[in-house]
VOGU-3710 file (C-alpha; in Angstrom, 3 decimals, decimal comma):
1> mrifgkgrhr> -0,247/0,131/-0,234  1,184/3,294/-1,047  1,143/5,700/2,239  1,054/8,892/0,242  -0,917/7,315/-2,898  -4,272/9,211/-3,774  -6,029/5,834/-3,890  -9,131/5,290/-1,555  -8,101/3,794/1,631  -10,164/2,260/4,258
11> psaswrqatd> -9,510/4,146/7,743  -8,476/2,510/10,626  -10,905/1,673/13,627  -8,762/3,954/15,479  -9,073/6,709/13,146  -12,981/6,607/13,106  -13,071/6,117/17,035  -11,065/9,199/17,322  -13,134/11,234/14,680  -16,511/10,088/16,042
21> raftligdgr> -15,537/11,218/19,420  -13,989/14,538/18,211  -17,181/15,586/16,334  -19,025/14,779/19,511  -16,751/17,097/21,176  -17,385/19,799/18,569  -21,029/19,387/19,057  -20,576/20,300/22,893  -18,334/23,097/21,815  -15,112/21,692/23,296
31> yedagalltr> -12,792/22,605/20,353  -9,413/22,009/21,981  -10,462/18,459/22,912  -11,611/17,973/19,340  -8,533/19,254/18,172  -6,270/16,731/20,035  -8,303/14,005/18,527  -8,436/15,327/15,016  -4,854/15,728/15,222  -4,279/12,352/16,093
41> aadlepwlse> -6,523/11,286/13,316  -4,443/13,224/10,956  -1,252/11,377/12,465  -3,187/7,947/12,077  -4,033/8,325/8,624  -2,009/11,074/6,792  -2,934/10,109/3,161  -6,662/10,625/3,701  -7,958/13,930/2,279  -10,639/13,558/5,317
51> swfnlallhk> -8,206/13,798/8,131  -7,158/17,315/6,572  -10,724/17,985/5,931  -11,966/17,460/9,245  -9,091/19,724/10,843  -9,819/22,605/8,579  -13,576/22,079/9,280  -12,881/22,507/12,926  -10,308/25,516/12,520  -13,478/27,099/10,578
61> frhdweqara> -15,681/26,320/13,437  -12,585/28,415/15,662  -11,949/30,881/13,046  -8,613/30,063/13,074  -8,255/30,908/9,370  -4,534/30,286/9,016  -4,837/26,785/10,356  -8,162/26,212/8,290  -6,221/27,226/4,973  -3,316/25,404/5,615
71> aglravalld> -5,424/22,000/6,367  -7,613/22,610/3,451  -4,823/22,714/1,367  -3,435/19,849/2,391  -6,830/18,083/2,047  -7,264/19,077/-1,622  -3,928/17,792/-2,323  -5,140/14,422/-1,582  -8,463/14,250/-3,690  -9,271/12,129/-5,859
81> reagapdwwn> -11,721/14,086/-8,114  -11,158/16,882/-10,121  -14,154/19,381/-8,853  -16,939/19,914/-6,800  -15,175/18,648/-3,581  -16,323/20,560/-0,568  -12,803/20,540/0,504  -12,325/23,359/-2,020  -15,362/25,243/-0,542  -13,694/25,278/3,134
91> vgiaatalqd> -10,321/26,749/1,430  -12,543/29,357/-0,207  -14,138/30,515/2,768  -10,438/30,420/4,687  -8,961/32,090/1,937  -11,932/34,827/2,053  -11,365/35,544/5,541  -7,422/36,176/4,780  -8,292/38,039/1,796  -5,983/35,703/-0,095
101> wplarrawqa> -7,797/36,512/-3,388  -5,599/34,350/-5,577  -6,230/31,277/-3,334  -9,937/32,161/-3,109  -10,331/32,597/-7,119  -8,538/29,188/-7,673  -10,781/27,914/-4,809  -14,185/28,542/-6,467  -12,956/27,580/-9,890  -11,735/24,249/-8,795
111> yglhvpggaa> -15,123/23,703/-6,690  -16,506/24,162/-10,303  -17,825/27,813/-10,279  -17,199/30,559/-12,836  -15,066/33,579/-11,610  -14,847/36,699/-13,864  -11,478/37,463/-15,169  -10,003/33,733/-14,724  -6,890/32,758/-12,995  -4,978/35,609/-14,465
121> vsgepvgmdl> -6,533/38,085/-12,268  -5,183/38,393/-8,856  -7,522/40,595/-7,117  -10,906/40,158/-4,944  -13,702/38,192/-7,069  -16,350/40,203/-8,444  -18,879/40,199/-10,826  -19,904/36,622/-9,719  -23,510/37,550/-10,070  -24,873/35,115/-7,260
131> gssavrlspe> -27,939/37,200/-6,590  -29,793/37,686/-3,413  -29,930/35,388/-0,619  -30,600/35,758/3,091  -28,439/34,998/5,982  -28,778/34,037/9,575  -26,875/36,573/12,037  -25,648/35,518/15,065  -26,804/31,835/14,582  -25,655/30,507/18,121
141> geaevvwgrr> -27,454/33,628/19,746  -30,441/35,544/19,007  -30,389/34,461/15,589  -31,802/36,649/12,871  -32,379/36,251/9,112  -32,030/39,115/7,018  -31,649/39,474/3,128  -28,652/40,498/1,255  -26,527/40,432/-2,078  -24,127/37,704/-2,449
151> ldparievls> -20,633/39,525/-3,374  -19,225/35,936/-4,009  -19,575/32,476/-2,599  -18,621/33,081/0,956  -19,864/36,781/1,622  -22,938/38,744/1,705  -23,766/42,562/1,936  -26,620/42,916/4,367  -29,297/44,801/2,657  -32,410/44,555/5,314
161> iplpssgrrw> -32,040/46,699/8,530  -31,064/44,030/11,285  -32,685/44,134/14,698  -30,143/45,616/17,435  -29,837/42,185/19,333  -27,976/40,918/16,298  -25,331/43,474/16,799  -25,186/43,758/12,906  -25,963/47,045/11,162  -27,512/47,511/7,161
171> gevvlhdgvp> -24,435/47,707/4,879  -22,016/45,359/6,651  -20,721/42,311/4,841  -20,565/39,186/6,647  -18,815/36,033/5,943  -21,123/32,873/5,658  -21,030/29,109/5,642  -21,235/27,125/2,462  -24,204/24,980/3,451  -27,435/26,401/3,529
181> hgertttagh> -29,783/26,068/6,875  -33,411/26,627/5,255  -34,871/28,488/2,425  -37,265/31,682/1,991  -39,658/31,399/-0,845  -41,609/34,308/-2,722  -45,186/34,123/-4,196  -43,636/34,119/-7,341  -42,201/30,845/-6,797  -38,355/31,905/-6,239
191> aypvfdeiel> -36,494/30,079/-3,549  -33,505/31,470/-1,414  -31,047/29,622/0,513  -30,558/30,648/3,891  -27,018/30,968/5,080  -25,466/30,993/8,572  -22,946/33,914/9,441  -19,714/33,021/10,498  -18,436/36,376/11,406  -18,312/40,083/10,522
201> wapspvptwv> -16,118/40,327/7,412  -16,708/44,578/6,866  -18,260/46,791/9,280  -20,719/49,555/8,434  -20,072/52,908/9,739  -23,912/53,715/9,336  -25,808/53,917/12,672  -29,244/51,874/13,124  -32,238/53,923/14,808  -35,589/52,895/15,680
211> vlleaatesd> -38,421/55,450/15,178  -42,020/55,095/15,797  -43,868/56,547/12,639  -47,751/57,521/12,127  -48,385/56,529/8,402  -52,011/56,777/7,554  -51,440/54,508/5,005  -49,071/51,954/3,477  -48,047/54,471/0,781  -46,986/56,897/3,522
221> rdaleqlaad> -44,834/54,248/4,743  -43,402/53,432/1,164  -42,715/56,987/0,818  -40,205/56,936/3,844  -38,376/53,807/2,485  -38,055/55,376/-1,135  -36,689/58,772/0,688  -34,295/57,009/2,509  -33,206/54,640/-0,520  -32,968/57,917/-2,662
231> agfaaedwss> -30,573/59,256/-0,092  -28,488/56,158/-0,420  -29,618/54,775/2,994  -32,066/52,480/3,774  -35,674/52,498/6,150  -37,549/49,302/7,233  -41,006/48,929/8,260  -39,885/46,290/11,389  -43,424/46,336/12,062  -44,513/44,264/8,837
241> svrllcrlcs> -40,977/42,747/7,969  -40,148/40,982/11,434  -41,819/37,725/12,524  -40,710/35,806/15,679  -40,194/32,055/14,403  -38,999/28,917/16,133  -35,756/27,349/15,450  -37,463/25,012/13,778  -39,485/27,055/11,348  -36,381/29,222/10,732
251> esrmpsdegd> -34,280/26,371/9,626  -37,121/25,173/7,078  -38,272/26,103/4,063  -40,537/29,229/4,669  -42,580/31,846/2,601  -40,970/35,327/2,969  -44,575/36,541/3,683  -44,227/40,500/4,509  -46,849/42,812/5,554  -49,912/42,895/8,038
261> gehldphdhs> -53,095/41,711/7,118  -55,984/39,173/8,073  -53,981/35,924/7,029  -52,441/34,654/10,293  -49,082/32,737/9,540  -48,966/29,479/11,449  -44,973/29,555/11,750  -44,999/33,051/13,288  -45,053/32,835/16,982  -45,049/36,636/17,793
271> epghpgplgh> -47,863/37,816/19,645  -50,618/39,546/17,378  -51,601/43,254/17,217  -48,028/44,638/18,705  -46,046/46,515/16,078  -42,198/45,807/16,019  -40,404/42,478/16,434  -43,294/40,996/18,052  -46,157/42,506/15,589  -46,109/40,759/12,362
281> rtdgqlwvpe> -49,694/39,604/12,410  -52,651/41,803/13,539  -55,776/41,626/14,881  -57,629/41,266/11,686  -56,752/45,079/10,754  -55,730/45,633/7,502  -53,396/48,584/8,655  -51,952/49,952/11,758  -50,977/53,475/11,251  -48,153/53,198/14,194
291> recgvaapas> -45,422/51,407/12,754  -42,027/50,752/14,330  -39,269/51,428/11,693  -35,548/50,861/11,686  -33,780/53,621/9,802  -30,131/53,113/8,294  -28,833/56,643/8,129  -25,800/58,893/9,510  -26,931/61,126/12,642  -26,388/64,307/10,472
301> lvrglldgwv> -29,229/63,199/8,253  -31,887/60,912/9,788  -33,720/63,798/11,549  -33,809/65,916/8,290  -35,124/62,603/6,311  -38,050/62,101/8,771  -38,802/65,853/8,682  -38,781/65,812/5,058  -41,028/62,819/5,150  -43,452/64,641/7,309
311> adspdsrdwr> -43,574/67,783/5,446  -44,333/66,014/2,122  -47,692/64,884/3,864  -48,098/66,525/7,162  -51,767/65,418/7,459  -50,939/61,905/6,981  -47,505/61,512/8,451  -45,376/62,108/11,749  -42,849/60,631/13,572  -41,584/60,290/17,248
321> dleevc> -39,058/58,761/19,663  -36,006/58,421/17,496  -33,156/56,226/19,485  -29,825/55,183/18,249  -29,805/51,559/18,794  -26,977/50,049/17,107
//
């Protein structure tokens, strides 16, 4: 048997025991103990790509990107197939975290994705046109699913205004994992994967504000969101866009239902009749004028934005209780 050959080998019982125990420890958050076992497994079977894939995975969980890149490169060197291996995806995540753009490009191409510019371009991969997606912020804490734009296979720019409990802001770029946990569907029939955030990749300087609006109609609310967008920032009616879901529902295939109305979403675990994070449902009214709204805008602009919105229709609009929350 060639020790460093690329043929498939059946791992030893000791390797399997160490690996199984390591992943049990990972599930319990005991990364140091798991690392010792996976290192032992790699010593036992250094010719197995799985040995190094598992170590790369552990280092990804620990956000130790230098070690994740090193172990990932050893894993792909032992692969017995040309493209599509998840080993390359983990290398791409580690390379993106480190801004090692030549390696990131190589990883995505080796996985089987088209990267504009090809191997000759060494800069950040742009123009991959991966479309919109959803990302679960703070997946191990008060998880929140928001919408964003995929910059590449490992990064999403947040385009929703996250709730302050997530610690994230509009316009931030987050590094995300490769395996989706759940989907969001639209009435048009489109399905969008929900990826889990790994860590913040690029912060946003734009603060998040919460304000109570009096908007007589949906059109009045829409006018504020459009006004903010025209200024290059964002406003979001949290009374309509936020649902409180259990973990099981959040990680399943869910309709991206938005807006108040008589329909009661059976998966919405919030309380009816309350605007804001617990008020996706109403008690049967089609519109509740009081809206809890998130605004992403600089301090120098936010009050002028709200005052301008009111000035356009003072009989049907008002605001109060503006507070910076993130």
